[in-house]
NUDOPA-210036 format. One record per residue (C-alpha): residue in one letter; x negated, y, z negated. Coordinates in steps of 0.5 Angstrom, whole numbers, padded with zeros to 4 digits, always signed. Layout:
<recs>
AXYZ
...
</recs>
This chain:
<recs>
M-0144+0009+0355
K-0152+0010+0355
I-0155+0015+0350
A-0163+0016+0349
H-0164+0015+0341
D-0167+0022+0340
A-0163+0025+0344
P-0158+0030+0340
Q-0150+0027+0340
L-0145+0030+0343
P-0137+0029+0343
Q-0136+0029+0351
Q-0130+0032+0349
P-0130+0039+0350
W-0125+0042+0344
R-0130+0036+0339
F-0137+0039+0343
A-0134+0046+0340
L-0132+0043+0333
H-0139+0039+0332
F-0141+0046+0332
Y-0137+0049+0329
A-0137+0044+0324
Q-0144+0045+0322
V-0142+0052+0319
R-0137+0051+0315
V-0137+0054+0309
A-0140+0060+0313
L-0133+0060+0318
F-0129+0059+0311
A-0132+0065+0308
I-0131+0069+0314
F-0123+0066+0316
L-0123+0068+0307
F-0125+0075+0308
E-0122+0077+0315
A-0114+0074+0312
L-0116+0079+0305
Q-0118+0086+0310
A-0111+0083+0315
A-0107+0083+0309
C-0110+0089+0306
T-0109+0092+0313
I-0102+0091+0314
L-0099+0092+0307
L-0102+0100+0308
P-0095+0101+0312
Y-0092+0099+0305
A-0097+0104+0300
I-0094+0110+0304
K-0087+0107+0302
E-0088+0107+0295
I-0092+0114+0296
I-0086+0117+0300
D-0081+0115+0295
A-0085+0117+0289
V-0086+0124+0292
V-0078+0123+0293
A-0076+0121+0287
A-0081+0126+0283
R-0078+0131+0286
A-0071+0129+0286
G-0072+0129+0277
G-0077+0135+0278
Q-0083+0130+0276
D-0091+0132+0278
V-0091+0129+0285
F-0098+0128+0283
E-0097+0123+0276
A-0092+0120+0279
T-0094+0118+0286
A-0101+0116+0282
P-0099+0109+0282
A-0097+0109+0289
L-0104+0112+0291
W-0108+0107+0288
L-0106+0102+0291
F-0107+0106+0298
A-0113+0107+0295
G-0115+0100+0293
L-0113+0097+0300
N-0117+0102+0305
F-0122+0100+0301
G-0121+0092+0301
I-0121+0094+0308
V-0127+0096+0308
V-0130+0090+0303
F-0128+0085+0307
S-0128+0088+0314
R-0136+0088+0312
A-0137+0082+0308
S-0135+0078+0315
G-0138+0082+0319
A-0144+0081+0314
V-0143+0073+0315
L-0143+0074+0322
V-0149+0076+0323
M-0152+0071+0319
T-0149+0066+0323
G-0147+0067+0329
P-0155+0068+0333
R-0156+0062+0329
L-0149+0058+0331
R-0150+0060+0338
A-0159+0058+0338
R-0157+0051+0335
I-0151+0050+0341
R-0157+0052+0346
Q-0163+0048+0342
S-0159+0041+0343
L-0156+0043+0350
F-0163+0043+0353
S-0165+0039+0348
Y-0160+0032+0351
L-0162+0035+0358
Q-0169+0034+0357
H-0167+0027+0357
H-0164+0026+0363
S-0166+0021+0370
H-0171+0025+0374
R-0165+0024+0379
Y-0160+0028+0375
F-0165+0034+0376
V-0165+0033+0383
S-0158+0033+0384
H-0158+0039+0380
F-0161+0046+0380
A-0164+0049+0375
G-0162+0056+0375
S-0154+0054+0375
L-0157+0048+0369
A-0159+0054+0366
N-0154+0058+0367
R-0149+0053+0364
I-0152+0053+0358
A-0151+0059+0356
E-0145+0059+0359
V-0143+0055+0354
S-0147+0057+0348
M-0143+0064+0349
S-0136+0061+0350
S-0136+0057+0345
M-0137+0062+0341
H-0132+0067+0344
A-0128+0062+0344
L-0130+0062+0336
W-0129+0069+0335
T-0123+0071+0339
V-0120+0065+0334
T-0123+0068+0327
F-0121+0075+0329
D-0116+0075+0333
F-0111+0069+0333
Y-0111+0069+0326
P-0112+0076+0323
L-0104+0077+0327
I-0101+0070+0325
I-0103+0074+0317
K-0100+0080+0319
S-0094+0078+0321
A-0093+0073+0316
V-0096+0078+0311
A-0091+0083+0314
L-0084+0078+0314
V-0085+0077+0307
I-0084+0084+0306
L-0079+0085+0311
F-0075+0080+0308
N-0076+0084+0301
A-0074+0091+0305
S-0068+0087+0310
P-0067+0080+0312
D-0064+0082+0318
L-0070+0087+0319
A-0074+0080+0318
G-0070+0076+0323
V-0071+0081+0329
L-0080+0081+0329
S-0079+0074+0328
L-0075+0073+0334
W-0079+0078+0338
L-0086+0074+0335
A-0084+0068+0338
V-0081+0071+0344
Y-0088+0074+0345
V-0092+0069+0343
Y-0088+0064+0348
V-0089+0068+0354
S-0095+0071+0353
F-0099+0062+0352
I-0096+0061+0359
L-0097+0067+0363
A-0104+0067+0361
K-0104+0060+0362
R-0102+0062+0369
C-0108+0067+0370
R-0112+0062+0369
V-0113+0058+0375
Y-0112+0064+0378
A-0118+0067+0374
Q-0122+0061+0374
D-0123+0062+0383
F-0125+0069+0381
A-0131+0066+0378
E-0133+0062+0382
A-0132+0067+0388
R-0137+0072+0384
S-0142+0066+0382
R-0142+0065+0391
V-0144+0072+0392
T-0149+0071+0387
G-0152+0066+0389
K-0152+0069+0396
V-0155+0075+0394
V-0161+0071+0390
D-0162+0066+0395
S-0163+0073+0401
V-0167+0076+0396
T-0173+0070+0394
N-0172+0069+0401
V-0173+0076+0403
M-0179+0076+0407
N-0176+0071+0412
A-0170+0077+0414
K-0176+0081+0415
M-0180+0078+0419
F-0174+0076+0423
A-0171+0082+0424
R-0165+0080+0420
R-0163+0085+0415
K-0156+0086+0418
F-0155+0079+0419
E-0156+0079+0411
E-0152+0084+0409
Q-0147+0083+0414
Y-0147+0075+0411
L-0147+0077+0403
T-0140+0081+0406
E-0136+0076+0408
S-0137+0073+0401
I-0136+0080+0398
N-0129+0082+0401
H-0127+0075+0400
E-0128+0076+0392
V-0125+0082+0393
D-0118+0079+0395
H-0119+0074+0388
A-0120+0079+0385
L-0114+0083+0387
R-0110+0077+0386
T-0112+0076+0378
Y-0112+0084+0377
W-0104+0084+0380
Y-0102+0079+0376
M-0105+0081+0369
E-0102+0088+0370
K-0095+0084+0371
L-0098+0081+0364
R-0100+0089+0362
W-0092+0091+0365
F-0089+0085+0360
Q-0093+0087+0354
F-0091+0094+0354
V-0085+0093+0355
A-0084+0087+0350
A-0087+0093+0346
F-0082+0099+0348
V-0076+0093+0346
L-0080+0092+0340
M-0080+0099+0338
V-0073+0102+0340
G-0071+0097+0337
M-0074+0096+0330
V-0074+0104+0329
S-0066+0105+0332
Y-0065+0098+0326
A-0068+0101+0321
L-0064+0108+0323
K-0057+0105+0323
I-0058+0100+0316
W-0062+0107+0312
S-0057+0111+0315
E-0050+0106+0311
G-0054+0108+0305
N-0058+0101+0305
M-0066+0103+0306
T-0070+0109+0303
V-0073+0113+0306
G-0080+0110+0305
E-0077+0103+0307
F-0075+0107+0314
S-0083+0109+0314
M-0085+0103+0312
V-0081+0099+0317
A-0084+0103+0324
G-0091+0103+0321
L-0090+0096+0321
A-0088+0095+0328
I-0093+0100+0331
M-0098+0096+0328
L-0096+0089+0329
I-0094+0091+0337
E-0102+0096+0337
A-0104+0088+0335
A-0101+0083+0340
R-0100+0087+0345
G-0108+0085+0349
L-0105+0078+0346
S-0104+0076+0354
R-0111+0078+0354
T-0114+0074+0349
F-0110+0068+0352
L-0115+0069+0358
E-0120+0070+0355
F-0119+0063+0350
F-0117+0060+0357
E-0124+0062+0361
Y-0128+0060+0355
L-0124+0054+0354
G-0126+0052+0362
N-0132+0055+0362
I-0135+0049+0355
A-0130+0043+0359
E-0135+0045+0365
G-0141+0046+0361
V-0140+0040+0357
S-0137+0036+0364
I-0145+0037+0367
F-0149+0036+0361
I-0147+0031+0357
Q-0147+0025+0362
P-0150+0018+0360
H-0158+0017+0361
E-0160+0015+0366
I-0167+0012+0364
V-0166+0011+0356
D-0172+0008+0350
K-0170+0001+0349
P-0170+0002+0340
D-0176+0001+0337
A-0180+0001+0343
P-0188+0001+0342
R-0192+0006+0345
L-0195+0005+0351
Q-0204+0002+0349
V-0208+0002+0354
S-0215+0000+0354
R-0217-0001+0362
G-0211+0002+0367
E-0209-0005+0370
I-0203-0004+0374
E-0199-0010+0377
F-0192-0010+0380
R-0189-0016+0379
S-0183-0018+0385
V-0181-0012+0384
D-0174-0010+0387
F-0170-0003+0387
A-0165+0000+0391
Y-0163+0007+0390
P-0155+0008+0389
E-0153+0010+0396
G-0155+0004+0397
H-0161+0004+0401
R-0165-0001+0399
V-0174+0000+0399
F-0177-0006+0395
E-0176-0014+0395
Q-0180-0017+0391
L-0186-0013+0391
S-0192-0016+0388
V-0199-0013+0388
T-0204-0012+0382
I-0209-0006+0382
R-0215-0008+0378
P-0218-0003+0373
H-0221+0003+0375
Q-0220+0002+0382
H-0219+0007+0387
V-0213+0006+0392
G-0210+0010+0398
L-0203+0009+0399
V-0201+0011+0407
G-0195+0009+0411
F-0189+0013+0415
S-0185+0018+0411
G-0181+0014+0407
S-0184+0007+0408
G-0184+0007+0400
K-0191+0010+0398
S-0188+0015+0393
T-0182+0011+0391
F-0188+0006+0388
V-0191+0011+0383
N-0185+0015+0382
L-0183+0007+0379
I-0190+0008+0376
L-0188+0013+0373
R-0182+0011+0369
L-0178+0016+0374
F-0173+0010+0377
E-0173+0003+0375
P-0173-0003+0378
A-0166-0007+0379
G-0171-0013+0378
G-0178-0016+0377
A-0183-0012+0372
I-0188-0006+0372
L-0194-0007+0367
I-0200-0002+0366
D-0204-0007+0362
G-0199-0013+0361
Q-0194-0009+0358
N-0188-0009+0361
I-0187-0001+0362
L-0179-0002+0360
E-0181-0004+0354
V-0185+0002+0351
T-0183+0010+0351
Q-0182+0013+0356
D-0188+0020+0353
S-0193+0014+0351
L-0193+0012+0359
R-0193+0019+0361
E-0199+0020+0356
N-0203+0015+0360
I-0202+0018+0366
S-0204+0025+0370
M-0202+0027+0376
I-0203+0032+0381
P-0198+0033+0386
Q-0198+0037+0394
D-0196+0044+0390
P-0198+0044+0383
M-0192+0045+0378
L-0195+0052+0373
F-0191+0055+0369
H-0190+0063+0369
R-0194+0063+0363
S-0201+0064+0362
L-0208+0061+0366
M-0210+0059+0358
E-0203+0056+0356
N-0203+0053+0364
I-0209+0048+0364
R-0208+0047+0355
Y-0201+0044+0358
G-0205+0038+0359
R-0208+0037+0351
L-0204+0042+0346
D-0209+0042+0342
A-0214+0043+0345
S-0219+0050+0344
D-0220+0056+0348
E-0227+0052+0349
E-0225+0045+0350
V-0220+0049+0357
I-0225+0054+0360
E-0230+0047+0360
A-0225+0044+0363
A-0224+0050+0367
K-0231+0049+0370
K-0230+0044+0371
A-0224+0044+0376
H-0228+0050+0379
A-0223+0054+0376
H-0227+0059+0372
E-0230+0063+0378
F-0223+0067+0381
I-0220+0066+0374
A-0226+0071+0370
Q-0225+0076+0377
T-0217+0076+0375
E-0215+0082+0372
D-0214+0079+0364
G-0218+0072+0365
Y-0214+0066+0363
D-0208+0071+0360
S-0206+0072+0366
L-0200+0070+0368
V-0199+0066+0374
G-0192+0068+0376
E-0186+0064+0377
R-0189+0058+0379
G-0194+0060+0380
V-0194+0064+0386
K-0199+0070+0383
L-0204+0064+0385
S-0206+0062+0393
G-0206+0054+0393
G-0213+0052+0392
Q-0212+0056+0386
R-0206+0053+0383
Q-0209+0046+0386
R-0215+0047+0381
I-0211+0050+0374
A-0208+0043+0376
I-0214+0039+0376
A-0216+0043+0370
R-0210+0040+0367
A-0211+0032+0367
I-0218+0034+0367
L-0216+0036+0360
K-0210+0031+0359
D-0217+0025+0362
S-0211+0020+0362
P-0214+0013+0364
I-0209+0012+0370
L-0209+0018+0376
I-0204+0019+0382
L-0206+0025+0387
D-0200+0026+0392
E-0204+0029+0397
A-0207+0034+0393
T-0212+0038+0399
S-0208+0037+0404
A-0206+0044+0405
L-0212+0047+0404
D-0218+0049+0408
S-0223+0046+0409
V-0228+0050+0404
T-0222+0050+0399
E-0222+0043+0399
K-0229+0042+0399
K-0230+0045+0392
I-0223+0042+0390
Q-0226+0036+0393
Q-0232+0036+0387
G-0227+0038+0382
L-0223+0031+0384
D-0230+0026+0384
Y-0231+0029+0377
L-0224+0027+0375
M-0223+0020+0378
R-0229+0018+0374
D-0228+0012+0371
K-0220+0011+0371
T-0214+0008+0374
V-0214+0012+0381
L-0207+0012+0386
V-0207+0017+0393
I-0202+0018+0397
A-0205+0020+0404
H-0202+0024+0410
R-0209+0025+0412
L-0213+0017+0413
S-0220+0022+0412
T-0220+0023+0406
I-0218+0016+0403
S-0223+0012+0408
H-0228+0013+0403
L-0224+0009+0397
D-0225+0002+0394
R-0218+0000+0397
I-0213+0003+0402
L-0205-0001+0401
V-0201+0000+0407
F-0194+0001+0407
H-0188+0000+0411
E-0181+0000+0411
G-0181-0003+0404
E-0187-0007+0404
I-0194-0007+0404
V-0196-0010+0410
E-0204-0010+0409
D-0209-0009+0403
G-0216-0007+0405
R-0223-0003+0405
H-0222+0002+0410
E-0227-0002+0415
E-0223-0008+0414
L-0216-0005+0416
L-0220-0002+0422
Q-0222-0009+0424
L-0216-0012+0423
K-0213-0008+0429
G-0206-0008+0426
H-0202-0003+0423
Y-0207+0002+0419
N-0211+0000+0426
R-0205+0004+0429
L-0203+0010+0424
W-0210+0011+0425
Q-0210+0012+0432
M-0203+0015+0432
Q-0207+0021+0428
A-0206+0028+0430
G-0210+0033+0428
G-0212+0029+0422
F-0204+0028+0420
L-0199+0022+0421
P-0193+0023+0425
D-0187+0023+0420
H-0185+0017+0424
D-0187+0011+0429
</recs>
């Protein structure tokens, strides 16, 4: 499996994935298991201490002794066991507090780090919100699965073992009854909970579907208002909610059957143990203290085991969440750096496509033996109908995809042989819809160069003609831009993107029609920033409005994966070929999607 060398090495099997992280805190887990075992032992020994107290009281009265003197050892035992419960439980809790949050954070960091190495194709195939939610689910489920074993299953095993030893000393027959009950109870609980897992997963999927539709409706609430579709949205959501309710009822009724089994089994054990103990006591083979101990042990074990079916169900749900998350995240990385790959060194900014072949996995072939060279500091426009290959051309340069054949070279260096980070550090990209973080304006601009000073950030904003509107905001450069920059207008987002690119100052610049969606006044301001940014750089401009590239040094005309024409604006018009036809076909200054 192809994995990026600097990505965390994570197992693909769910149980190995969990154990991989548990092993990293094995000393702390050993301490928790030890303290939990001691706490469980102290808890289940309480009925034995009560038995010792009762027997001592009975013997003291029969012999005329002082009750407190006779029961002192048993009282010390009772006090010691309660003290042990407090100490061991809080010691376990302290280790848990020190370990739990760090372990969860380590799982989330590792998953996020692994996720970062996936390709562009991976991210366009998955919802961002879903991936973020899965990271949280996997980390939480890994923690809950561990705590279920540690604080539910494991203490029950310890309590049952200690109880059986105590009962065996008092009555081997009672120990046999309890052993049989525990075996049947655990087995049936396991089987029933395992069958319920399908219902629980369907219910969880129905809940997720409702949540997704709520988010979708809230995100598009302006559409609902503009089309007066409030009632329609309510009805649309109601259908999904009813579907969720059906799955909820099916799941809850099945869980109710589990509870019937639990309570009936507990009833049988309680009545059976006490009745059998009463028979043994009436025959003179058991003391009053032993009789009370048997009742106490039965009550404590029933309380500990009563929720076992629910615990099994939750445990299987946690494992299912881990398995589903691991299957989504822990996949081979499509694009990885070669071991010991050098950094790209760009001094001139020449780009060369040398007999490049590329096809998408679906079988759609884009380029076949494509060859073209873009000279250093040349400003080149890319034009053509939608799907002609312009965006693919740029994505290959950025190594968001990799060619099936041929080579792409920058200053003579094959981009497949260098690190991806160094490649992208030397390229600035300004898309039509700039990508901004929900952070401050200062942080968004500084993203171009993280070590830039505040003064350098402000200077870049001035060159991009962004300083004026930033100064007018309430918090200035500390103003938050909202999710994906929704608090800013299109022109303001573009100016922030330009300022960020100015600060980055890469030798290669790619513009994906950065001004096409703007009004003429805003475009003029932004064009001034772009003119400064494009100085002494190799520039590629994807154009949907041909007038924006007519002044460039060169224009590449794409058609069905081929560069059919190459030259300056005036030269291409004189050819009376494909570019001239595009120029004539423009409606309102824009190209149509198709011929």
